[in-house]
ZAMARGU-4260 file (C-alpha; in steps of 0.2 Angstrom, whole numbers, plus 5000, padded with zeros to 4 digits):
<rodrens>
0) 5022/5034/5082 | 5017/5016/5084 | 5001/5007/5085 | 4989/5022/5082 | 4987/5041/5082
5) 4984/5050/5099 | 4976/5066/5105 | 4970/5073/5122 | 4986/5064/5128 | 5001/5069/5139
10) 5020/5068/5136 | 5033/5069/5149 | 5052/5066/5151 | 5057/5054/5164 | 5074/5045/5167
15) 5081/5049/5150 | 5065/5043/5141 | 5050/5051/5133 | 5033/5044/5140 | 5017/5046/5130
20) 5002/5043/5142 | 4984/5040/5138 | 4975/5049/5125 | 4961/5046/5112 | 4964/5034/5099
25) 4956/5020/5089 | 4966/5007/5099 | 4968/5009/5118 | 4978/4993/5119 | 4994/5002/5124
30) 4990/5016/5137 | 5008/5020/5140 | 5022/5021/5127 | 5040/5026/5129 | 5055/5030/5118
35) 5073/5035/5120 | 5073/5044/5103 | 5055/5048/5098 | 5057/5035/5084 | 5055/5018/5091
40) 5041/5017/5104 | 5038/5002/5115 | 5025/4998/5129 | 5033/4996/5146 | 5018/4984/5149
45) 5003/4979/5139 | 4991/4984/5153 | 4990/4997/5167 | 4979/4997/5183 | 4970/5013/5177
50) 4959/5013/5162 | 4965/5022/5147 | 4959/5040/5147 | 4959/5057/5139 | 4958/5075/5145
55) 4969/5070/5160 | 4985/5078/5166 | 5003/5072/5170 | 5019/5079/5178 | 5036/5072/5184
60) 5039/5076/5202 | 5050/5068/5215 | 5057/5055/5203 | 5040/5049/5198 | 5027/5051/5184
65) 5010/5057/5191 | 4994/5055/5183 | 4978/5065/5188 | 4960/5064/5183 | 4953/5063/5166
70) 4939/5053/5157 | 4942/5035/5156 | 4928/5033/5144 | 4920/5019/5155 | 4916/5025/5172
75) 4916/5043/5167 | 4926/5058/5174 | 4937/5055/5189 | 4949/5063/5202 | 4960/5048/5204
80) 4979/5051/5207 | 4992/5038/5201 | 5011/5037/5201 | 5025/5026/5194 | 5044/5026/5196
85) 5048/5015/5181 | 5033/5016/5170 | 5028/4998/5173 | 5022/4997/5191 | 5008/5010/5195
90) 5002/5014/5212 | 4986/5023/5216 | 4989/5038/5228 | 4970/5041/5230 | 4954/5036/5222
95) 4946/5053/5224 | 4956/5068/5227 | 4947/5083/5236 | 4946/5093/5219 | 4931/5088/5209
100) 4932/5076/5194 | 4938/5085/5179 | 4945/5085/5161 | 4953/5098/5150 | 4963/5105/5165
105) 4981/5108/5168 | 4994/5102/5180 | 5012/5108/5183 | 5026/5108/5196 | 5031/5124/5205
110) 5039/5129/5221 | 5041/5110/5227 | 5023/5106/5224 | 5011/5098/5211 | 4997/5110/5206
115) 4980/5106/5198 | 4971/5121/5190 | 4954/5124/5181 | 4946/5113/5168 | 4929/5106/5164
120) 4922/5099/5180 | 4908/5086/5182 | 4894/5090/5194 | 4891/5073/5201 | 4874/5079/5207
125) 4867/5086/5191 | 4879/5076/5179 | 4883/5092/5170 | 4899/5100/5165 | 4905/5118/5169
130) 4921/5127/5167 | 4931/5131/5184 | 4945/5142/5189 | 4950/5134/5206 | 4968/5131/5211
135) 4975/5116/5221 | 4992/5110/5227 | 5000/5094/5235 | 5017/5087/5239 | 5012/5069/5240
140) 4996/5067/5229 | 4986/5062/5244 | 4984/5078/5254 | 4978/5093/5244 | 4977/5111/5248
145) 4965/5123/5239 | 4975/5139/5236 | 4960/5148/5227 | 4942/5142/5224 | 4940/5155/5210
150) 4955/5163/5203 | 4952/5180/5194 | 4956/5173/5177 | 4941/5167/5167 | 4935/5149/5171
155) 4941/5139/5156 | 4945/5122/5149 | 4959/5115/5137 | 4970/5129/5141 | 4989/5128/5145
160) 5001/5132/5159 | 5020/5134/5162 | 5031/5137/5177 | 5046/5149/5174 | 5055/5162/5183
165) 5047/5158/5200 | 5030/5161/5193 | 5015/5150/5187 | 5007/5156/5170 | 4989/5152/5164
170) 4986/5155/5146 | 4974/5152/5131 | 4959/5140/5132 | 4941/5140/5129 | 4928/5148/5140
175) 4910/5143/5140 | 4901/5154/5128 | 4887/5158/5141 | 4900/5166/5152 | 4907/5178/5140
180) 4900/5194/5134 | 4905/5196/5116 | 4908/5185/5101 | 4926/5178/5099 | 4930/5178/5118
185) 4926/5160/5120 | 4944/5157/5112 | 4956/5165/5124 | 4973/5173/5122 | 4975/5181/5139
190) 4990/5178/5151 | 4990/5177/5170 | 5004/5174/5183 | 5005/5169/5201 | 5019/5164/5213
195) 5008/5156/5226 | 4992/5151/5217 | 4982/5164/5228 | 4987/5181/5221 | 4985/5182/5202
200) 4991/5196/5191 | 4985/5198/5173 | 5001/5200/5161 | 4990/5204/5146 | 4972/5203/5141
205) 4977/5199/5123 | 4994/5191/5119 | 5000/5193/5101 | 4995/5176/5096 | 4977/5173/5092
210) 4964/5166/5104 | 4964/5147/5104 | 4961/5131/5114 | 4971/5116/5116 | 4988/5123/5111
215) 5004/5113/5115 | 5015/5121/5128 | 5030/5118/5138 | 5046/5127/5145 | 5061/5124/5134
220) 5078/5134/5136 | 5070/5144/5150 | 5056/5151/5139 | 5038/5147/5136 | 5034/5139/5119
225) 5016/5139/5113 | 5013/5129/5098 | 4997/5127/5087 | 4980/5126/5094 | 4962/5127/5088
230) 4953/5144/5084 | 4935/5146/5080 | 4938/5142/5062 | 4954/5132/5060 | 4968/5124/5068
235) 4985/5132/5067 | 5004/5127/5066 | 5012/5143/5072 | 5025/5144/5085 | 5027/5158/5098
240) 5041/5160/5111 | 5038/5170/5127 | 5053/5176/5138 | 5049/5182/5156 | 5059/5196/5164
245) 5059/5193/5183 | 5065/5210/5186 | 5051/5220/5178 | 5039/5205/5177 | 5036/5207/5158
250) 5033/5193/5147 | 5039/5197/5129 | 5032/5186/5115 | 5040/5183/5098 | 5033/5173/5083
255) 5046/5160/5080 | 5037/5152/5065 | 5022/5158/5056 | 5020/5140/5049 | 5029/5126/5056
260) 5033/5111/5045 | 5021/5100/5055 | 5002/5100/5050 | 4990/5112/5059 | 4983/5104/5075
265) 4977/5105/5093 | 4976/5093/5108 | 4994/5089/5105 | 5007/5086/5118 | 5024/5095/5120
270) 5039/5092/5132 | 5057/5097/5133 | 5068/5082/5132 | 5087/5078/5129 | 5090/5097/5125
275) 5077/5096/5111 | 5059/5102/5110 | 5046/5088/5106 | 5029/5088/5099 | 5018/5073/5097
280) 5001/5068/5090 | 4985/5079/5091 | 4969/5082/5082 | 4967/5091/5065 | 4952/5103/5062
285) 4946/5090/5049 | 4945/5077/5064 | 4960/5067/5059 | 4970/5060/5074 | 4989/5062/5071
290) 5003/5049/5075 | 5018/5059/5070 | 5032/5065/5082 | 5042/5081/5079 | 5057/5088/5087
295) 5067/5105/5086 | 5085/5105/5090 | 5101/5096/5085 | 5099/5081/5073 | 5097/5064/5081
300) 5111/5051/5079 | 5105/5037/5068 | 5097/5023/5077 | 5105/5007/5074 | 5102/4989/5079
305) 5113/4974/5079 | 5109/4958/5070 | 5119/4942/5076 | 5117/4927/5064 | 5124/4911/5071
310) 5128/4899/5057 | 5121/4882/5061 | 5127/4864/5056 | 5119/4857/5040 | 5117/4873/5031
315) 5121/4891/5030 | 5111/4908/5032 | 5114/4922/5019 | 5110/4940/5024 | 5105/4953/5012
320) 5111/4966/5013 | 5127/4961/5022 | 5134/4972/5036 | 5152/4971/5041 | 5148/4975/5059
325) 5131/4968/5060 | 5123/4985/5062 | 5108/4991/5053 | 5098/5007/5053 | 5081/5006/5062
330) 5068/5000/5050 | 5079/4992/5038 | 5073/4976/5031 | 5085/4962/5030 | 5082/4946/5020
335) 5088/4930/5028 | 5089/4914/5017 | 5092/4897/5024 | 5103/4887/5012 | 5103/4868/5017
340) 5118/4858/5013 | 5115/4843/5001 | 5104/4830/5010 | 5098/4842/5023 | 5082/4851/5026
345) 5077/4867/5035 | 5067/4862/5051 | 5064/4880/5057 | 5071/4897/5061 | 5077/4900/5078
350) 5074/4918/5085 | 5061/4927/5096 | 5047/4921/5085 | 5047/4902/5082 | 5037/4892/5070
355) 5043/4900/5054 | 5048/4888/5041 | 5050/4897/5024 | 5068/4897/5017 | 5068/4916/5014
360) 5061/4928/5027 | 5061/4946/5030 | 5067/4954/5046 | 5063/4972/5051 | 5076/4979/5062
365) 5067/4987/5076 | 5078/4980/5090 | 5094/4970/5092 | 5091/4952/5086 | 5099/4935/5087
370) 5095/4923/5073 | 5099/4905/5069 | 5091/4890/5060 | 5089/4872/5063 | 5094/4859/5049
375) 5092/4841/5049 | 5097/4826/5038 | 5081/4816/5035 | 5080/4798/5034 | 5065/4798/5023
380) 5057/4810/5011 | 5039/4815/5008 | 5029/4818/4992 | 5015/4830/4992 | 5002/4828/4978
385) 4996/4846/4974 | 4977/4848/4972 | 4973/4852/4954 | 4956/4854/4947 | 4951/4843/4932
390) 4960/4827/4936 | 4970/4817/4948 | 4988/4811/4951 | 4993/4794/4958 | 5010/4788/4964
395) 5017/4771/4963 | 5022/4764/4975 | 5011/4775/4987 | 5020/4784/5000 | 5023/4773/5015
400) 5019/4779/5033 | 5033/4791/5038 | 5039/4794/5020 | 5050/4786/5006 | 5067/4780/5008
405) 5081/4790/4999 | 5083/4784/4981 | 5065/4777/4979 | 5059/4777/4961 | 5041/4784/4961
410) 5030/4782/4945 | 5018/4797/4944 | 5002/4795/4933 | 4990/4809/4929 | 4972/4805/4925
415) 4960/4818/4918 | 4942/4819/4924 | 4929/4817/4911 | 4929/4832/4899 | 4947/4837/4903
420) 4964/4833/4896 | 4981/4832/4903 | 4992/4846/4898 | 5008/4845/4908 | 5016/4842/4925
425) 5019/4856/4938 | 5031/4856/4952 | 5045/4843/4954 | 5040/4833/4939 | 5042/4839/4921
430) 5036/4836/4904 | 5020/4833/4894 | 5018/4814/4896 | 5005/4808/4908 | 5017/4796/4916
435) 5034/4801/4923 | 5047/4794/4935 | 5054/4804/4950 | 5068/4799/4961 | 5065/4803/4979
440) 5081/4812/4985 | 5072/4827/4993 | 5054/4832/4998 | 5044/4836/4983 | 5028/4844/4978
445) 5020/4837/4962 | 5005/4843/4952 | 4997/4842/4935 | 4989/4854/4924 | 4972/4848/4916
450) 4962/4859/4904 | 4946/4858/4894 | 4949/4853/4876 | 4949/4867/4863 | 4933/4869/4854
455) 4928/4856/4841 | 4931/4862/4823 | 4938/4878/4816 | 4936/4896/4820 | 4929/4899/4802
460) 4916/4885/4803 | 4901/4898/4805 | 4906/4906/4788 | 4915/4892/4779 | 4902/4891/4765
465) 4904/4909/4762 | 4923/4909/4763 | 4924/4896/4750 | 4917/4908/4738 | 4930/4922/4742
470) 4944/4925/4729 | 4962/4922/4735 | 4967/4940/4730 | 4953/4948/4740 | 4961/4964/4748
475) 4963/4967/4767 | 4961/4986/4767 | 4961/4988/4786 | 4974/4976/4789 | 4965/4966/4803
480) 4969/4949/4795 | 4952/4947/4787 | 4950/4950/4768 | 4936/4961/4762 | 4926/4946/4756
485) 4928/4937/4773 | 4923/4953/4782 | 4907/4954/4771 | 4903/4935/4775 | 4905/4940/4794
490) 4896/4956/4793 | 4911/4967/4798 | 4918/4981/4788 | 4935/4981/4778 | 4937/5000/4781
495) 4937/4998/4800 | 4949/4988/4810 | 4937/4987/4824 | 4919/4987/4817 | 4910/4986/4833
500) 4921/4998/4842 | 4924/4987/4857 | 4943/4989/4857 | 4947/4972/4849 | 4951/4971/4830
505) 4939/4961/4820 | 4952/4948/4815 | 4957/4944/4833 | 4938/4942/4838 | 4935/4930/4824
510) 4950/4920/4827 | 4946/4918/4845 | 4927/4914/4841 | 4920/4930/4848 | 4908/4941/4838
515) 4916/4955/4828 | 4900/4964/4826 | 4894/4964/4844 | 4903/4975/4857 | 4908/4962/4870
520) 4924/4969/4877 | 4917/4968/4895 | 4911/4950/4894 | 4921/4936/4902 | 4916/4919/4894
525) 4930/4909/4903 | 4926/4917/4920 | 4944/4920/4925 | 4941/4938/4930 | 4949/4945/4914
530) 4937/4953/4902 | 4938/4950/4883 | 4947/4966/4881 | 4960/4962/4895 | 4963/4945/4887
535) 4966/4954/4870 | 4979/4966/4878 | 4987/4952/4887 | 4988/4941/4871 | 4978/4927/4880
540) 4963/4916/4876 | 4946/4923/4881 | 4939/4905/4881 | 4952/4897/4892 | 4952/4900/4911
545) 4970/4894/4911 | 4976/4907/4899 | 4987/4917/4901 | 4991/4907/4917 | 4985/4892/4927
550) 4970/4898/4937 | 4964/4892/4954 | 4948/4898/4964 | 4946/4901/4983 | 4930/4904/4993
555) 4925/4904/5011 | 4913/4889/5008 | 4926/4879/4998 | 4936/4864/5003 | 4955/4862/5004
560) 4960/4845/4997 | 4963/4835/4981 | 4951/4838/4967 | 4946/4855/4972 | 4952/4873/4967
565) 4941/4875/4952 | 4927/4888/4948 | 4913/4876/4955 | 4924/4868/4968 | 4935/4881/4976
570) 4948/4879/4989 | 4944/4886/5006 | 4959/4895/5013 | 4972/4906/5005 | 4988/4898/5011
575) 4982/4881/5005 | 4978/4889/4988 | 4995/4897/4987 | 5004/4881/4990 | 4993/4871/4978
580) 4996/4884/4964 | 5015/4879/4965 | 5019/4895/4955 | 5036/4898/4948 | 5045/4907/4934
585) 5040/4893/4922 | 5024/4889/4930 | 5015/4905/4933 | 4998/4904/4942 | 4983/4915/4947
590) 4973/4913/4963 | 4956/4921/4962 | 4946/4924/4978 | 4928/4925/4980 | 4919/4937/4991
595) 4924/4935/5009 | 4937/4937/5023 | 4953/4927/5022 | 4967/4925/5035 | 4984/4927/5029
600) 4995/4930/5044 | 5012/4932/5036 | 5010/4924/5019 | 5024/4924/5006 | 5018/4924/4988
605) 5030/4913/4977 | 5037/4920/4961 | 5025/4920/4947 | 5009/4921/4957 | 4995/4933/4955
610) 4982/4935/4969 | 4966/4942/4962 | 4949/4947/4969 | 4935/4940/4958 | 4927/4953/4947
615) 4914/4963/4957 | 4917/4954/4974 | 4923/4962/4990 | 4938/4952/4996 | 4947/4956/5012
620) 4964/4948/5016 | 4969/4950/5035 | 4987/4949/5037 | 5003/4953/5028 | 5009/4948/5011
625) 5027/4946/5005 | 5029/4947/4986 | 5042/4939/4976 | 5047/4943/4958 | 5034/4943/4945
630) 5020/4943/4958 | 5004/4953/4956 | 4990/4958/4969 | 4974/4964/4961 | 4957/4970/4967
635) 4958/4965/4986 | 4957/4974/5003 | 4972/4972/5014 | 4970/4974/5033 | 4981/4970/5048
640) 4980/4952/5055 | 4966/4950/5068 | 4979/4941/5079 | 4997/4943/5082 | 5008/4936/5067
645) 5023/4925/5069 | 5035/4939/5063 | 5048/4947/5074 | 5040/4964/5070 | 5024/4971/5065
650) 5025/4969/5047 | 5018/4980/5033 | 5002/4975/5024 | 5012/4971/5008 | 5031/4970/5006
655) 5040/4970/4989 | 5056/4961/4994 | 5067/4967/4980 | 5054/4961/4968 | 5046/4967/4952
660) 5028/4966/4955 | 5011/4974/4950 | 4999/4980/4963 | 4982/4986/4956 | 4966/4991/4963
665) 4971/4986/4981 | 4964/4995/4996 | 4977/4997/5010 | 4968/4999/5026 | 4975/5002/5043
670) 4991/4996/5051 | 5008/5004/5053 | 5014/5003/5035 | 5004/4999/5020 | 5017/4995/5007
675) 5036/4993/5010 | 5048/4991/4996 | 5067/4986/4996 | 5081/4984/4983 | 5082/4990/4966
680) 5069/4978/4957 | 5054/4989/4962 | 5059/5002/4950 | 5051/4991/4937 | 5035/4988/4948
685) 5018/4997/4946 | 5007/5002/4960 | 4991/5008/4952 | 4973/5014/4957 | 4976/5009/4975
690) 4968/5017/4990 | 4978/5020/5006 | 4970/5025/5022 | 4973/5023/5041 | 4992/5020/5042
695) 5000/5027/5058 | 5018/5026/5051 | 5018/5028/5032 | 5007/5022/5018 | 5022/5018/5007
700) 5039/5016/5014 | 5053/5015/5001 | 5070/5007/5006 | 5076/5006/4988 | 5070/5011/4971
705) 5054/5019/4969 | 5040/5010/4960 | 5029/5018/4948 | 5015/5025/4959 | 5000/5032/4949
710) 4981/5035/4950 | 4982/5031/4969 | 4973/5040/4983 | 4980/5044/5000 | 4966/5049/5012
715) 4964/5050/5031 | 4982/5044/5035 | 4988/5048/5053 | 5006/5046/5048 | 5015/5050/5032
720) 5010/5046/5014 | 5027/5042/5006 | 5043/5040/5015 | 5059/5038/5005 | 5072/5031/5017
725) 5091/5033/5013 | 5097/5023/4998 | 5112/5025/4986 | 5107/5013/4972 | 5104/5018/4954
730) 5090/5031/4953 | 5091/5036/4971 | 5093/5054/4966 | 5076/5055/4958 | 5058/5051/4964
735) 5044/5054/4951 | 5026/5052/4957 | 5020/5063/4942 | 5028/5069/4927 | 5017/5080/4916
740) 5027/5074/4900 | 5026/5055/4905 | 5009/5047/4901 | 5012/5033/4913 | 5014/5043/4929
745) 5004/5055/4940 | 4986/5058/4944 | 4989/5053/4962 | 4977/5061/4975 | 4984/5067/4992
750) 4971/5074/5003 | 4983/5085/5013 | 4970/5090/5026 | 4968/5072/5031 | 4986/5067/5031
755) 4994/5069/5048 | 5012/5069/5043 | 5019/5074/5026 | 5014/5069/5008 | 5033/5064/5005
760) 5047/5063/5018 | 5063/5064/5008 | 5077/5056/5018 | 5089/5053/5003 | 5090/5070/4996
765) 5081/5065/4979 | 5074/5077/4967 | 5055/5076/4969 | 5044/5077/4954 | 5025/5078/4959
770) 5016/5085/4944 | 4999/5081/4938 | 4993/5076/4956 | 4978/5082/4966 | 4982/5089/4983
775) 4966/5096/4991 | 4972/5113/4989 | 4976/5125/4975 | 4991/5133/4983 | 5008/5128/4977
780) 5016/5134/4993 | 5004/5123/5003 | 5009/5108/4992 | 5027/5111/4994 | 5024/5114/5013
785) 5016/5097/5014 | 5033/5089/5008 | 5048/5087/5019 | 5061/5089/5005 | 5076/5085/5017
790) 5092/5089/5009 | 5085/5088/4992 | 5079/5103/4981 | 5062/5110/4982 | 5049/5098/4975
795) 5041/5102/4958 | 5022/5102/4960 | 5016/5112/4945 | 5006/5109/4935 | 4994/5101/4947
800) 4975/5095/4947 | 4964/5108/4955 | 4954/5103/4970 | 4936/5099/4966 | 4941/5096/4948
805) 4930/5081/4942 | 4943/5076/4928 | 4949/5058/4930 | 4963/5050/4922 | 4960/5041/4906
810) 4970/5027/4898 | 4974/5023/4880 | 4981/5006/4874 | 4988/5005/4856 | 4991/4988/4849
815) 5003/4989/4835 | 5003/4973/4823 | 5009/4968/4806 | 4995/4971/4793 | 4987/4955/4789
820) 4997/4943/4799 | 4993/4952/4816 | 5010/4948/4822 | 5014/4961/4836 | 5026/4975/4831
825) 5038/4978/4846 | 5050/4991/4838 | 5037/5005/4835 | 5036/5023/4842 | 5019/5028/4847
830) 5014/5047/4849 | 4998/5053/4856 | 4997/5069/4845 | 4988/5083/4853 | 4995/5079/4871
835) 5010/5086/4880 | 5016/5068/4882 | 5032/5061/4875 | 5032/5046/4863 | 5031/5029/4870
840) 5042/5015/4864 | 5041/5003/4879 | 5028/4989/4876 | 5022/4972/4880 | 5019/4961/4865
845) 5016/4976/4854 | 5004/4985/4866 | 5009/5003/4869 | 5001/5010/4885 | 4997/5028/4890
850) 4990/5024/4907 | 4986/5041/4914 | 4981/5054/4902 | 4969/5068/4902 | 4952/5064/4893
855) 4951/5072/4876 | 4953/5070/4857 | 4969/5064/4851 | 4978/5055/4836 | 4988/5040/4839
860) 5003/5041/4827 | 5014/5025/4824 | 5030/5023/4815 | 5042/5008/4815 | 5057/5003/4805
865) 5054/4996/4788 | 5035/4999/4789 | 5023/5012/4783 | 5017/5024/4796 | 5000/5022/4803
870) 4988/5032/4813 | 4970/5032/4821 | 4959/5044/4830 | 4958/5042/4849 | 4944/5050/4858
875) 4944/5045/4876 | 4931/5050/4889 | 4933/5056/4907 | 4940/5041/4918 | 4938/5029/4903
880) 4950/5018/4893 | 4952/5016/4875 | 4960/5002/4865 | 4964/5004/4847 | 4974/4993/4835
885) 4985/5001/4821 | 4991/4988/4808 | 5007/4993/4799 | 5011/4987/4781 | 5028/4983/4776
890) 5038/4996/4766 | 5038/4990/4748 | 5055/4986/4740 | 5061/4999/4728 | 5052/4998/4711
895) 5037/4988/4717 | 5020/4992/4723 | 5015/4991/4741 | 5015/4974/4749 | 5000/4971/4760
900) 5002/4960/4775 | 4998/4942/4773 | 4980/4936/4776 | 4980/4924/4790 | 4970/4916/4803
905) 4979/4924/4818 | 4994/4912/4818 | 5004/4927/4822 | 4995/4927/4839 | 5004/4914/4850
910) 4994/4898/4850 | 4993/4883/4861 | 4987/4879/4878 | 4991/4896/4887 | 4998/4888/4903
915) 5008/4903/4907 | 5025/4896/4902 | 5026/4907/4887 | 5019/4894/4876 | 5009/4900/4861
920) 4991/4902/4865 | 4975/4900/4854 | 4966/4886/4845 | 4979/4872/4844 | 4987/4866/4828
925) 4986/4878/4813 | 4972/4873/4801 | 4978/4865/4784 | 4965/4875/4774 | 4954/4860/4770
930) 4936/4867/4767 | 4942/4885/4766 | 4949/4891/4749 | 4964/4903/4751 | 4968/4897/4769
935) 4984/4889/4763 | 4993/4905/4760 | 5010/4907/4767 | 5010/4912/4786 | 5022/4923/4795
940) 5032/4914/4808 | 5025/4916/4826 | 5036/4928/4836 | 5045/4922/4851 | 5034/4921/4866
945) 5033/4937/4876 | 5034/4938/4894 | 5016/4939/4899 | 5020/4948/4915 | 5017/4967/4913
950) 5029/4977/4923 | 5031/4995/4918 | 5017/4996/4906 | 5005/4988/4918 | 4990/4984/4907
955) 4981/4981/4923 | 4975/4999/4921 | 4961/4992/4910 | 4955/4980/4924 | 4955/4994/4937
960) 4944/5005/4925 | 4932/4990/4922 | 4930/4988/4940 | 4926/5006/4943 | 4913/5006/4929
965) 4905/4991/4937 | 4905/4998/4954 | 4917/4984/4960
</rodrens>
């Protein structure tokens, strides 16, 4: 159901359409919705002359929809009567019918009349409510006749009625406790009938279904259907069918379902439409307003919409995925890319939402759409100098008013500010020289990377005098790259790789100018929102904010312009910062946001960009993000845009558009869809430690491969948690949200009682593995019942995490390096002995991850070809993380003794500027050994630079744990 959940509403069938009228919700913007198939809902008009209301009644009579009474939550309870023929134009039949204002009553059509019965009436004199049992009828909504001022059935509210076999039936409901004589009778299950509204006969004083209020009820296939409702202690999801015999006037009840597939509820609405039985919305016993719609009957034909693409002059439009007839299933996401011909530029897209200029756009198929684009051949070109902290860029000649003539040669000069140095060009210009030439044959963006010079001197300067006394053959027993003698100089131990136990080996800390004997894993000396430990695991420089990638800052009090974007002088707006970062595969960048709220509207993140909330800050982004490959979103809250977006449909909060991404520590709050994925690339994406709440459609909607979803929480979701849409790509037959043998899956929390729809809706027949997850119940049957397996096998839910269990997932990171040289070993197999998990071989630059494991005492056992095995103890606490380094010595040639790893200064770690291009990172040029005896030893060749983007392993687990410990 779109927009929001509904309860205390009405649903009717009129002119071949389902109508949803009024109700309680968080958003009363659309008081009337309608649909032809129960899937796609639209508002006939954004406003109606009557104020949105709840506890009202509605019927279809004489070709019109009629609305009676209710509480408009503004001018209180009323007895108004309104009608409409088309759902758009409403007419007030009367502002005050003769029956008293009321809520929680019933209306029905019987014997050529409209009837209003019982309910909770407001005494306008005393302003108090009381249950009534009066009966009224009318043929025009204006003139009403009272059939009975007090029928013999108990006065009641939130009951139900039905008309079948020439009789009206009154059933169930709630009677004011003060008017009954024994406990339990406040929730009723009696049944009464009448042909004229005057004479009533009790059919039974206790139907076989339990006493309840606010059940959903309608007549379908000539029978009375009663569904759900609320008892004294719980809501139900049973279904009962009553068949009335007009000869002997008996009503026979049969329990059709003890537990329907929909979640237990009351205050829902039901109707018979298109030969099917429909149920919508409602209220759970846990006070969650539901937004799902269910039907019983023949399957619906797939809803499809046509996309018409008009190819323009000056370029072409590509459509992915293509469709031979232009038809797409409802909800499909189509990617459109404008490809200008040589010498042409995209002016804008042409569709029902104008003013959209990105070359690639997503289109959600929720209606027929016609799309084209406008290209033009410019007579001039523009050069945009991207703002870059730490220096300036000048163009010669300066850009004339209107732009450069085609073919103009422009000389670009980068000038660093005091205390900075020029590193390289970013954008259209290339190279590491501060002056370059650019030919203006297109519109270009150009920027420069400036960095603080590396520290003066050498990493070993504090201990140089002591190092000079160390013998060249001093051993390195722990393989951390520091000999025993040097460890003695520093104060660390040669029998422990990590003397201070902070997860970083002594050698790496010394080489990076940290303190090997002080636990400083949580510190962030370069203030780039990555702790020292995160920098170690990412193989980056903890003293350089532009390592592992270029870094920009944004704050609500900042300034958008040249010379800004640094820590002390941040940009102000998110779209400006994203463009200034000019991220790409070769020029990755990070945008760090200070505390505050940021408008994003519909913002596309370029490849290679990370959007990250500053450590410990509350960062809210309002709008929708579209992620490209190698993007990351970390530590922010995503909410729907405050104003309508430029998109042709209400977009998800975050879309993985056939992209490999990592999403960590993100709060998805509200909207229709939280995360939407398309294509096969998300199979290598990770969604970790995220919190999903408030989605009316689905928290996660998957149109392609399923990303790794682990350690996430799904709470208070009116819609579904995870929806798997039909797909036939590789891996479509399996969905793993938790595998008890895989240490990088599971530990998701599904609060079943607060999810209005299903935990998983499986529309592709996939095998569902949902182990090591918490459900809010200890019943495997309830867990399986919360999953719509579709045509797939029964979901695997055991073993599971018991409700109330305070155990939190822990993480273990094992860094495997060559003993001595510290070069990462990438061909190892790491086993977490003492656990049920399979060995791990996938790694990022030698870091092997067990991202979601039970706390406990383990042994990390490591083997690699041509190396001696290694192991270390791994004791990890509840919800904590552990980093351990295991150096591996090379296997000795036959007949020789063991060969220890070479002593070194960390040259095996990539060295250089750390600008995110895969260049080595570290201190700059290797030291020649002057002033340090023994430093001229042979050095292992540095490995080829590893991809700093972490996909499946997702080292960002550590960042999430750090934030939780700090209360961020």
